[in-house]
LOVO-589085 format. One record per residue (C-alpha): residue number from 1; chain; x, y, z. Coordinates in steps of 0.001 Angstrom, whole numbers. Layout:
BEGIN
PT, k, c, east, north, up
PT, NUM, A, X, Y, Z $
...
END
This chain:
BEGIN
PT, k, c, east, north, up
PT, 1, A, -2757, -23484, -14631 $
PT, 2, A, -661, -23273, -17495 $
PT, 3, A, 3185, -23386, -17110 $
PT, 4, A, 5227, -20139, -17429 $
PT, 5, A, 8202, -20914, -19437 $
PT, 6, A, 11500, -19351, -20354 $
PT, 7, A, 11447, -18641, -24035 $
PT, 8, A, 12871, -16158, -26497 $
PT, 9, A, 11465, -14143, -29500 $
PT, 10, A, 12642, -15311, -32928 $
PT, 11, A, 12069, -12704, -35294 $
PT, 12, A, 8624, -13995, -35594 $
PT, 13, A, 9954, -17093, -37133 $
PT, 14, A, 8561, -20273, -36211 $
PT, 15, A, 11841, -22304, -34871 $
PT, 16, A, 10130, -25597, -34075 $
PT, 17, A, 12017, -25578, -30698 $
PT, 18, A, 9184, -26808, -28426 $
PT, 19, A, 7881, -23466, -27577 $
PT, 20, A, 4227, -24745, -27462 $
PT, 21, A, 2966, -24455, -23946 $
PT, 22, A, 6151, -22594, -23025 $
PT, 23, A, 8361, -25873, -22728 $
PT, 24, A, 11423, -24111, -23613 $
PT, 25, A, 11416, -22506, -20124 $
PT, 26, A, 13703, -25047, -18215 $
PT, 27, A, 15933, -26285, -21320 $
PT, 28, A, 19751, -25553, -21021 $
PT, 29, A, 19340, -23004, -23560 $
PT, 30, A, 17387, -20158, -25001 $
PT, 31, A, 17341, -18138, -28238 $
PT, 32, A, 19223, -14538, -28996 $
PT, 33, A, 16370, -13222, -31055 $
PT, 34, A, 18914, -11118, -33359 $
PT, 35, A, 21183, -14287, -33856 $
PT, 36, A, 18935, -17243, -33798 $
PT, 37, A, 21876, -18468, -31668 $
PT, 38, A, 21394, -20712, -28752 $
PT, 39, A, 22721, -19056, -25416 $
PT, 40, A, 23262, -21056, -22236 $
PT, 41, A, 20622, -20020, -19289 $
PT, 42, A, 20158, -21406, -15914 $
PT, 43, A, 16811, -22963, -14976 $
PT, 44, A, 14407, -19943, -14388 $
PT, 45, A, 11631, -21505, -12619 $
PT, 46, A, 13876, -22406, -9620 $
PT, 47, A, 15393, -19342, -9390 $
PT, 48, A, 12009, -17592, -9401 $
PT, 49, A, 10409, -19783, -6617 $
PT, 50, A, 13994, -18857, -4591 $
PT, 51, A, 13205, -15099, -5519 $
PT, 52, A, 9461, -15230, -4418 $
PT, 53, A, 10400, -16941, -1254 $
PT, 54, A, 13091, -14211, -478 $
PT, 55, A, 10371, -11441, -1243 $
PT, 56, A, 8182, -13040, 1045 $
PT, 57, A, 10758, -12471, 4016 $
PT, 58, A, 11566, -8776, 3148 $
PT, 59, A, 7871, -7295, 1990 $
PT, 60, A, 4852, -6871, 4377 $
PT, 61, A, 2425, -9640, 3909 $
PT, 62, A, -230, -7472, 2449 $
PT, 63, A, 2190, -5971, -256 $
PT, 64, A, 3359, -10011, -1226 $
PT, 65, A, 89, -11019, -1534 $
PT, 66, A, -1607, -8288, -3265 $
PT, 67, A, 1081, -7430, -5769 $
PT, 68, A, 3481, -10510, -5779 $
PT, 69, A, 1753, -13661, -5684 $
PT, 70, A, 164, -13021, -8858 $
PT, 71, A, 3199, -12143, -10930 $
PT, 72, A, 4196, -14840, -13676 $
PT, 73, A, 7727, -15700, -15264 $
PT, 74, A, 6946, -15950, -18790 $
PT, 75, A, 10306, -15540, -20862 $
PT, 76, A, 13541, -14767, -21566 $
PT, 77, A, 14043, -12437, -24330 $
PT, 78, A, 17766, -11690, -25259 $
PT, 79, A, 19386, -12562, -21974 $
PT, 80, A, 16532, -10523, -20129 $
PT, 81, A, 14001, -12021, -17747 $
PT, 82, A, 10732, -11472, -18536 $
PT, 83, A, 8040, -11309, -15685 $
PT, 84, A, 4536, -10253, -16392 $
PT, 85, A, 1802, -8545, -14336 $
PT, 86, A, -1744, -9504, -15015 $
PT, 87, A, -3058, -5563, -15655 $
PT, 88, A, -2229, -2135, -15508 $
PT, 89, A, -2887, -1989, -11709 $
PT, 90, A, -467, -4472, -10828 $
PT, 91, A, 1862, -3619, -13351 $
PT, 92, A, 1917, -6, -11923 $
PT, 93, A, 2219, -718, -8291 $
PT, 94, A, 5078, -3234, -9002 $
PT, 95, A, 6796, -920, -11272 $
PT, 96, A, 6810, 1973, -9072 $
PT, 97, A, 6905, -14, -5466 $
PT, 98, A, 8868, -3179, -6123 $
PT, 99, A, 10848, -3237, -9349 $
PT, 100, A, 14280, -2381, -7773 $
PT, 101, A, 14160, -4855, -5284 $
PT, 102, A, 12655, -7376, -7325 $
PT, 103, A, 16064, -6901, -9673 $
PT, 104, A, 18071, -6791, -6697 $
PT, 105, A, 17247, -10193, -5216 $
PT, 106, A, 16746, -12024, -8837 $
PT, 107, A, 20712, -11244, -9182 $
PT, 108, A, 21267, -12497, -6061 $
PT, 109, A, 19684, -15826, -6687 $
PT, 110, A, 20693, -15941, -10756 $
PT, 111, A, 24549, -16768, -11219 $
PT, 112, A, 24065, -15337, -14802 $
PT, 113, A, 22836, -12066, -12981 $
PT, 114, A, 20153, -11191, -15663 $
PT, 115, A, 18078, -8010, -15827 $
PT, 116, A, 14382, -8077, -15214 $
PT, 117, A, 12094, -6977, -17899 $
PT, 118, A, 8284, -6277, -16315 $
PT, 119, A, 5743, -6152, -18690 $
PT, 120, A, 1698, -5668, -18266 $
PT, 121, A, 363, -9032, -20166 $
PT, 122, A, -2952, -7200, -21331 $
PT, 123, A, -632, -4880, -23154 $
PT, 124, A, 1934, -7284, -24020 $
PT, 125, A, 3074, -6849, -28029 $
PT, 126, A, 2821, -9749, -30650 $
PT, 127, A, 6187, -10732, -30218 $
PT, 128, A, 5400, -12172, -26617 $
PT, 129, A, 2074, -13269, -27266 $
PT, 130, A, 3174, -15316, -30320 $
PT, 131, A, 5381, -17688, -28172 $
PT, 132, A, 3819, -17279, -24810 $
PT, 133, A, 508, -18323, -23938 $
PT, 134, A, -1846, -16674, -21823 $
PT, 135, A, -159, -17394, -18461 $
PT, 136, A, -3400, -16957, -16788 $
PT, 137, A, -5599, -18718, -19629 $
PT, 138, A, -6371, -21584, -17279 $
PT, 139, A, -7914, -19754, -14325 $
PT, 140, A, -11669, -20045, -13475 $
PT, 141, A, -13966, -17821, -15379 $
PT, 142, A, -14636, -15809, -12088 $
PT, 143, A, -11224, -15560, -11865 $
PT, 144, A, -10283, -13836, -15085 $
PT, 145, A, -7493, -11221, -15325 $
PT, 146, A, -8559, -7552, -14918 $
PT, 147, A, -9715, -7431, -11556 $
PT, 148, A, -9026, -3616, -10896 $
PT, 149, A, -9214, -2869, -14671 $
PT, 150, A, -6612, -1615, -17202 $
PT, 151, A, -4767, 1642, -16214 $
PT, 152, A, -3943, 2466, -19688 $
PT, 153, A, -7621, 2465, -21035 $
PT, 154, A, -10203, 736, -22985 $
PT, 155, A, -12021, -2363, -21970 $
PT, 156, A, -9303, -4844, -23629 $
PT, 157, A, -11811, -6737, -25386 $
PT, 158, A, -13991, -7121, -22340 $
PT, 159, A, -14936, -5785, -19029 $
PT, 160, A, -12795, -6226, -16333 $
PT, 161, A, -13984, -9026, -13447 $
PT, 162, A, -12661, -9946, -10308 $
PT, 163, A, -9103, -11233, -10572 $
PT, 164, A, -8061, -14323, -8882 $
PT, 165, A, -6484, -13037, -5578 $
PT, 166, A, -4759, -15115, -2547 $
PT, 167, A, -7114, -16357, -244 $
PT, 168, A, -5419, -13776, 2271 $
PT, 169, A, -5455, -11070, -75 $
PT, 170, A, -7019, -7644, 349 $
PT, 171, A, -10449, -7210, -1259 $
PT, 172, A, -10642, -5377, -4628 $
PT, 173, A, -10875, -1650, -4318 $
PT, 174, A, -14483, -1072, -5609 $
PT, 175, A, -17280, 881, -4395 $
PT, 176, A, -18766, -2149, -3162 $
PT, 177, A, -15757, -2474, -631 $
PT, 178, A, -15668, 1005, 30 $
PT, 179, A, -17036, 1771, 3467 $
PT, 180, A, -19258, 5024, 2906 $
PT, 181, A, -20897, 7183, 5505 $
PT, 182, A, -21149, 10947, 6349 $
PT, 183, A, -17074, 11655, 6109 $
PT, 184, A, -16891, 10430, 2272 $
PT, 185, A, -20580, 10698, 846 $
PT, 186, A, -20086, 13328, -1144 $
PT, 187, A, -16724, 12124, -2512 $
PT, 188, A, -18158, 8959, -3485 $
PT, 189, A, -21210, 10268, -5310 $
PT, 190, A, -19180, 12475, -7111 $
PT, 191, A, -16716, 9567, -8300 $
PT, 192, A, -19828, 7477, -9162 $
PT, 193, A, -21047, 10201, -11275 $
PT, 194, A, -17798, 10863, -13351 $
PT, 195, A, -17575, 7030, -13769 $
PT, 196, A, -21140, 7000, -15079 $
PT, 197, A, -20364, 9737, -17563 $
PT, 198, A, -23006, 12148, -15663 $
PT, 199, A, -22385, 15847, -15776 $
PT, 200, A, -21139, 17189, -12486 $
PT, 201, A, -20485, 20827, -13412 $
PT, 202, A, -16898, 20685, -14229 $
PT, 203, A, -14389, 18406, -15890 $
PT, 204, A, -11624, 18781, -13282 $
PT, 205, A, -12293, 17472, -9622 $
PT, 206, A, -10378, 17428, -6500 $
PT, 207, A, -10836, 15046, -3834 $
PT, 208, A, -8821, 16400, -475 $
PT, 209, A, -8272, 15017, 2747 $
PT, 210, A, -5838, 13497, 5351 $
PT, 211, A, -4220, 10239, 4576 $
PT, 212, A, -5827, 7092, 5357 $
PT, 213, A, -9324, 8220, 4319 $
PT, 214, A, -9941, 6047, 1294 $
PT, 215, A, -8939, 8485, -1539 $
PT, 216, A, -6885, 5916, -3743 $
PT, 217, A, -9890, 3304, -2929 $
PT, 218, A, -12392, 6023, -4503 $
PT, 219, A, -9981, 6779, -7292 $
PT, 220, A, -9434, 3040, -8086 $
PT, 221, A, -13253, 2102, -7451 $
PT, 222, A, -14184, 4685, -10003 $
PT, 223, A, -11695, 3228, -12570 $
PT, 224, A, -13432, -209, -11980 $
PT, 225, A, -16955, 1316, -12432 $
PT, 226, A, -16030, 3289, -15612 $
PT, 227, A, -14558, 420, -17635 $
PT, 228, A, -17562, -1955, -16229 $
PT, 229, A, -20297, 629, -17598 $
PT, 230, A, -18678, 2036, -20362 $
PT, 231, A, -16668, -67, -23088 $
PT, 232, A, -15351, 2662, -24929 $
PT, 233, A, -13885, 4495, -21514 $
PT, 234, A, -9798, 4823, -21353 $
PT, 235, A, -8874, 5090, -17958 $
PT, 236, A, -5594, 6201, -16621 $
PT, 237, A, -4829, 5993, -13248 $
PT, 238, A, -1115, 7482, -11881 $
PT, 239, A, 252, 8162, -8771 $
PT, 240, A, 2323, 11530, -8444 $
PT, 241, A, 5309, 9432, -8138 $
PT, 242, A, 4763, 7378, -10985 $
PT, 243, A, 3881, 10477, -13182 $
PT, 244, A, 7271, 12522, -11959 $
PT, 245, A, 9137, 9022, -12808 $
PT, 246, A, 7640, 8755, -16073 $
PT, 247, A, 8177, 12322, -16998 $
PT, 248, A, 11671, 12356, -15545 $
PT, 249, A, 12457, 8985, -17453 $
PT, 250, A, 11241, 11155, -20610 $
PT, 251, A, 13143, 14033, -19761 $
PT, 252, A, 16423, 11984, -19742 $
PT, 253, A, 15603, 10281, -22986 $
PT, 254, A, 14374, 13844, -24698 $
PT, 255, A, 11340, 12062, -25476 $
PT, 256, A, 8101, 12676, -23364 $
PT, 257, A, 5701, 11508, -26206 $
PT, 258, A, 5105, 8285, -24731 $
PT, 259, A, 3692, 9808, -21534 $
PT, 260, A, 1760, 12622, -23570 $
PT, 261, A, 337, 9830, -25877 $
PT, 262, A, -796, 7559, -22922 $
PT, 263, A, -2402, 10438, -20672 $
PT, 264, A, -4080, 12218, -23652 $
PT, 265, A, -5716, 9255, -24656 $
PT, 266, A, -7749, 8937, -21592 $
PT, 267, A, -11415, 9933, -21188 $
PT, 268, A, -10838, 9831, -17299 $
PT, 269, A, -7660, 10605, -15923 $
PT, 270, A, -6902, 9991, -12317 $
PT, 271, A, -3716, 11281, -10526 $
PT, 272, A, -3430, 10544, -6587 $
PT, 273, A, -1205, 12189, -4151 $
PT, 274, A, -1073, 15553, -6090 $
PT, 275, A, 592, 17557, -3370 $
PT, 276, A, 3843, 15847, -4061 $
PT, 277, A, 4183, 17245, -7272 $
PT, 278, A, 4324, 20799, -5770 $
PT, 279, A, 7311, 22572, -5792 $
PT, 280, A, 8565, 20625, -9281 $
PT, 281, A, 7664, 23239, -12044 $
PT, 282, A, 8693, 20911, -14950 $
PT, 283, A, 6380, 18179, -13842 $
PT, 284, A, 3707, 20567, -12795 $
PT, 285, A, 3594, 21942, -16444 $
PT, 286, A, 3400, 18663, -17831 $
PT, 287, A, 554, 17795, -15730 $
PT, 288, A, -1019, 21105, -16427 $
PT, 289, A, -781, 20487, -20148 $
PT, 290, A, -2379, 16848, -19979 $
PT, 291, A, -5196, 18196, -17968 $
PT, 292, A, -5989, 20697, -20367 $
PT, 293, A, -5449, 18100, -23415 $
PT, 294, A, -7506, 15534, -21661 $
PT, 295, A, -10653, 18538, -20635 $
PT, 296, A, -10094, 19804, -24200 $
PT, 297, A, -11192, 16620, -25630 $
PT, 298, A, -14256, 16395, -23304 $
PT, 299, A, -12676, 14075, -20882 $
PT, 300, A, -12580, 14067, -17110 $
PT, 301, A, -9683, 14586, -14826 $
PT, 302, A, -9834, 13409, -11140 $
PT, 303, A, -7240, 14571, -8616 $
PT, 304, A, -6602, 13435, -5352 $
PT, 305, A, -4414, 14945, -2569 $
PT, 306, A, -4091, 15947, 1155 $
PT, 307, A, -4802, 19634, 882 $
PT, 308, A, -7643, 21922, -616 $
PT, 309, A, -6573, 24679, -3151 $
PT, 310, A, -6396, 27212, -643 $
PT, 311, A, -4100, 25004, 1347 $
PT, 312, A, -1646, 24216, -1173 $
PT, 313, A, 1393, 26032, -1722 $
PT, 314, A, 4146, 25300, -4390 $
PT, 315, A, 2281, 25606, -7511 $
PT, 316, A, 2058, 28094, -10092 $
PT, 317, A, -264, 30697, -10650 $
PT, 318, A, -1996, 28907, -13638 $
PT, 319, A, -2148, 25567, -11595 $
PT, 320, A, -3801, 27153, -8673 $
PT, 321, A, -6432, 28793, -11172 $
PT, 322, A, -7137, 25461, -12238 $
PT, 323, A, -7647, 23765, -9057 $
PT, 324, A, -9493, 26416, -7647 $
PT, 325, A, -11869, 26054, -10845 $
PT, 326, A, -12369, 22534, -10165 $
PT, 327, A, -14949, 20912, -8061 $
PT, 328, A, -13597, 20332, -4480 $
PT, 329, A, -14919, 17652, -2246 $
PT, 330, A, -13235, 16864, 1176 $
PT, 331, A, -12954, 13720, 2892 $
PT, 332, A, -12708, 13401, 6460 $
PT, 333, A, -11528, 10634, 8908 $
PT, 334, A, -14140, 8099, 9426 $
PT, 335, A, -16347, 8172, 12015 $
PT, 336, A, -16665, 6065, 14817 $
PT, 337, A, -19558, 3731, 13148 $
PT, 338, A, -17539, 3904, 9772 $
PT, 339, A, -14446, 2571, 11991 $
PT, 340, A, -16179, -272, 13156 $
PT, 341, A, -17646, -1068, 9867 $
PT, 342, A, -14123, -718, 8071 $
PT, 343, A, -12858, -3763, 10543 $
PT, 344, A, -15801, -5781, 10231 $
PT, 345, A, -15980, -5864, 6607 $
PT, 346, A, -12411, -6896, 6331 $
PT, 347, A, -12488, -9347, 9123 $
PT, 348, A, -15253, -11055, 7059 $
PT, 349, A, -13554, -11042, 4151 $
PT, 350, A, -10669, -12641, 5527 $
PT, 351, A, -12736, -15377, 7393 $
PT, 352, A, -14527, -16305, 3695 $
PT, 353, A, -10902, -18170, 3036 $
PT, 354, A, -10053, -18521, 6838 $
PT, 355, A, -12982, -19608, 8694 $
PT, 356, A, -11187, -19729, 12039 $
PT, 357, A, -10572, -16147, 11717 $
PT, 358, A, -13513, -14714, 13542 $
PT, 359, A, -13777, -11473, 15105 $
PT, 360, A, -16430, -10719, 17771 $
PT, 361, A, -17620, -7583, 18867 $
PT, 362, A, -15094, -7379, 21881 $
PT, 363, A, -12046, -7674, 19561 $
PT, 364, A, -13838, -4998, 17253 $
PT, 365, A, -14282, -2775, 19725 $
PT, 366, A, -10452, -3043, 21120 $
PT, 367, A, -9077, -2342, 17994 $
PT, 368, A, -11568, 663, 17122 $
PT, 369, A, -10521, 1688, 20752 $
PT, 370, A, -6854, 919, 20630 $
PT, 371, A, -6185, 2069, 17145 $
PT, 372, A, -6716, 5772, 17201 $
PT, 373, A, -5238, 6216, 13313 $
PT, 374, A, -7304, 6436, 9969 $
PT, 375, A, -8938, 3343, 8360 $
PT, 376, A, -5712, 2289, 7037 $
PT, 377, A, -3946, 1423, 10284 $
PT, 378, A, -7226, 175, 11276 $
PT, 379, A, -6994, -2384, 8439 $
PT, 380, A, -3256, -2781, 9055 $
PT, 381, A, -4049, -4120, 12847 $
PT, 382, A, -6757, -6524, 11325 $
PT, 383, A, -3635, -7748, 9049 $
PT, 384, A, -1290, -8277, 11786 $
PT, 385, A, -3913, -9920, 13889 $
PT, 386, A, -4191, -12289, 11149 $
PT, 387, A, -599, -12856, 10719 $
PT, 388, A, -669, -13401, 14812 $
PT, 389, A, -3382, -16036, 14566 $
PT, 390, A, -1013, -17965, 12366 $
PT, 391, A, -2202, -16372, 9019 $
PT, 392, A, -5987, -17386, 10171 $
PT, 393, A, -5115, -20835, 11172 $
PT, 394, A, -6331, -20094, 15099 $
PT, 395, A, -9183, -18143, 16321 $
PT, 396, A, -7856, -14427, 17419 $
PT, 397, A, -7475, -13930, 21169 $
PT, 398, A, -7591, -10886, 23073 $
PT, 399, A, -3795, -11579, 24122 $
PT, 400, A, -3001, -11638, 20429 $
PT, 401, A, -4441, -8445, 19732 $
PT, 402, A, -2874, -6739, 22762 $
PT, 403, A, 255, -7692, 21029 $
PT, 404, A, -363, -6421, 17874 $
PT, 405, A, -1726, -2843, 19330 $
PT, 406, A, 1661, -2609, 21532 $
PT, 407, A, 3608, -3264, 18555 $
PT, 408, A, 1394, -486, 16611 $
PT, 409, A, 856, 2012, 19379 $
PT, 410, A, 3554, 1296, 21576 $
PT, 411, A, 3208, 1181, 25484 $
PT, 412, A, 307, 3228, 26346 $
PT, 413, A, 803, 5098, 29610 $
PT, 414, A, -1809, 4329, 32382 $
PT, 415, A, -4409, 6936, 32583 $
PT, 416, A, -4836, 8952, 35888 $
PT, 417, A, -8271, 8660, 37948 $
PT, 418, A, -8937, 12219, 36780 $
PT, 419, A, -8471, 11366, 33525 $
PT, 420, A, -11133, 8338, 33565 $
PT, 421, A, -13589, 10793, 35129 $
PT, 422, A, -13242, 13409, 32497 $
PT, 423, A, -13857, 10534, 30109 $
PT, 424, A, -17223, 9441, 31670 $
PT, 425, A, -18168, 13028, 32153 $
PT, 426, A, -17730, 13533, 28437 $
PT, 427, A, -19321, 10231, 27344 $
PT, 428, A, -22304, 10775, 29901 $
PT, 429, A, -22676, 14360, 29667 $
PT, 430, A, -22416, 14576, 33787 $
PT, 431, A, -20340, 16879, 36065 $
PT, 432, A, -17567, 16057, 38016 $
PT, 433, A, -19911, 16958, 41117 $
PT, 434, A, -22306, 14856, 39863 $
PT, 435, A, -19778, 11586, 40064 $
PT, 436, A, -18434, 12431, 43426 $
PT, 437, A, -21983, 13415, 44661 $
PT, 438, A, -24277, 10791, 46794 $
PT, 439, A, -26777, 10969, 44254 $
PT, 440, A, -28362, 7541, 43686 $
PT, 441, A, -29927, 8591, 40318 $
PT, 442, A, -29509, 6228, 37798 $
PT, 443, A, -28464, 8885, 35385 $
PT, 444, A, -25330, 9446, 37728 $
PT, 445, A, -24972, 5811, 39345 $
PT, 446, A, -24315, 4434, 36123 $
PT, 447, A, -21676, 6312, 34594 $
PT, 448, A, -19947, 6500, 38185 $
PT, 449, A, -19966, 2433, 38476 $
PT, 450, A, -18459, 2434, 34837 $
PT, 451, A, -15558, 5232, 35943 $
PT, 452, A, -14955, 3178, 38956 $
PT, 453, A, -14729, 108, 36997 $
PT, 454, A, -12366, 1496, 34366 $
PT, 455, A, -10210, 3074, 37096 $
PT, 456, A, -9639, -425, 38679 $
PT, 457, A, -9078, -1723, 35237 $
PT, 458, A, -6630, 879, 33666 $
PT, 459, A, -5059, 2812, 36666 $
PT, 460, A, -3970, -180, 38671 $
PT, 461, A, -5114, 1924, 41897 $
PT, 462, A, -6187, 212, 44783 $
PT, 463, A, -9881, 494, 45876 $
PT, 464, A, -9425, 2680, 48619 $
PT, 465, A, -7683, 5170, 46731 $
PT, 466, A, -10412, 5172, 44028 $
PT, 467, A, -13076, 5587, 46797 $
PT, 468, A, -11277, 8515, 48058 $
PT, 469, A, -11292, 9936, 44395 $
PT, 470, A, -15138, 9597, 44241 $
PT, 471, A, -16410, 11623, 47104 $
PT, 472, A, -14222, 10150, 49732 $
PT, 473, A, -16498, 6864, 49369 $
PT, 474, A, -15455, 3536, 51363 $
PT, 475, A, -13605, 1046, 49290 $
PT, 476, A, -16363, -1588, 49178 $
PT, 477, A, -18259, 895, 46958 $
PT, 478, A, -15876, 689, 44218 $
PT, 479, A, -15456, -3273, 44909 $
PT, 480, A, -19081, -3450, 44545 $
PT, 481, A, -19146, -1554, 41319 $
PT, 482, A, -16347, -3691, 39827 $
PT, 483, A, -17682, -6805, 40905 $
PT, 484, A, -20941, -5780, 39659 $
PT, 485, A, -20100, -4971, 36085 $
PT, 486, A, -17609, -7794, 35555 $
PT, 487, A, -20092, -9941, 36189 $
PT, 488, A, -22570, -8650, 33831 $
PT, 489, A, -20384, -7542, 30729 $
PT, 490, A, -20537, -10802, 29289 $
PT, 491, A, -24239, -10821, 28686 $
PT, 492, A, -25091, -6912, 28429 $
PT, 493, A, -23634, -5492, 24879 $
PT, 494, A, -25254, -2259, 25850 $
PT, 495, A, -23027, -2156, 28693 $
PT, 496, A, -19891, -3311, 26932 $
PT, 497, A, -20455, -1000, 24471 $
PT, 498, A, -20788, 2112, 27178 $
PT, 499, A, -17676, 1095, 28904 $
PT, 500, A, -15699, 802, 24943 $
PT, 501, A, -17240, 4482, 24676 $
PT, 502, A, -15395, 5789, 27704 $
PT, 503, A, -12334, 3673, 27107 $
PT, 504, A, -12036, 5282, 23466 $
PT, 505, A, -12732, 8900, 25255 $
PT, 506, A, -9628, 8233, 27682 $
PT, 507, A, -7634, 7299, 24445 $
PT, 508, A, -8927, 10690, 22792 $
PT, 509, A, -8025, 12668, 25963 $
PT, 510, A, -4609, 11200, 25936 $
PT, 511, A, -3778, 11885, 22398 $
PT, 512, A, -4893, 15563, 23060 $
PT, 513, A, -2213, 15998, 25873 $
PT, 514, A, -4634, 15287, 28897 $
PT, 515, A, -3208, 13516, 31960 $
END
């Protein structure tokens, strides 16, 4: 890999100061571009390494590996440290979420307390490119820049390919990595049609649904596909926070032309977290005008937010009219099968680089039942288990997973015997009278034994106490059921799945306030 360097811009003059392959980086002096005078500077790579280690301690593993690992320190220009992100997606996310902490930590380690200038390498001007070689030039072809595509448009001289990611990094957000099912099938199909330039009836589209249901993944997958299939596409993706920040900065500078130019050049404009703009009339007006400009030029606008137009508040009548005239598709929480597939896919992805990190079906089922939140929380649990397993150097165990679940969900109160019975009744469609009856029909005995087993496992009640709750049965009946199922579990996947279904129903009932 090409070494990054601490260099200075020189008014496009070749100064013969050893700038080839960025060797000026760690020299005792850099150059002021206005005066061509050497100025004192500390070695930068050593500082950058210390900053990275510090960031690793204060950021989540997922954030660090996804957004920070691939940043490059490429130059010092007029006393400012220039750090490059490979593509627009990385630049946007680092700029929005990590710029301030990056600046603060750099100054903690740099005695000169220089400011940080963050740039997107794919959009870097000639001033940098004339003195800094591509920091990713030595990467393997399959690890070329632009994994998620440029956020500001065009193909930048070629179609985006999968960028190199840390071995434990998250999968790229493409349609190939997006788990699709009944809950999101329509939104995914809409996004694919927009990306492929197929007609969908309107030019403005709204994807609505709860947090953690893959809306952002869908937008970013749309962007990647559009840039892959249409070399002339200009795709702009912004979160509502990024849009608000850019607009506010423009207002303060009394010049919003840069934002307008960027957005209105888009053939596809993507705005995430739309609901966060409600109640901000100035920002809303700017967005509305840009939506009209993009669609007026034949482009598409895809918005994503938590609410449908009928549920939104805080927008002007004209914006509400725009949204009500859009194609609106809803995304629901993933169903049971999708939840399991989300866990499996991420585990397989991690295992590609960490062969010891293998999740068997029992662990997958425990994550599924123990983490009741949306897909985002499921992936969070997998990444936490990865960390618990020595960052993939050890095989994950049930004890590791229980620690993860306990940290994420807190201590779960043990269910009552009656709650276990309710869960079994729900899963197997039997009545309380059936469970407590003397019936020996398998359709009754099977769910009764599972309920008894879970009562012993989860309520910590004695065998006699459990027996009395099931039609005043002798404790030996409960003991027999528990021993039978314990012995059969390792060899009977159907039984394991049924027990997991009842365990999941217990959690659902608890979450709904049942005891």
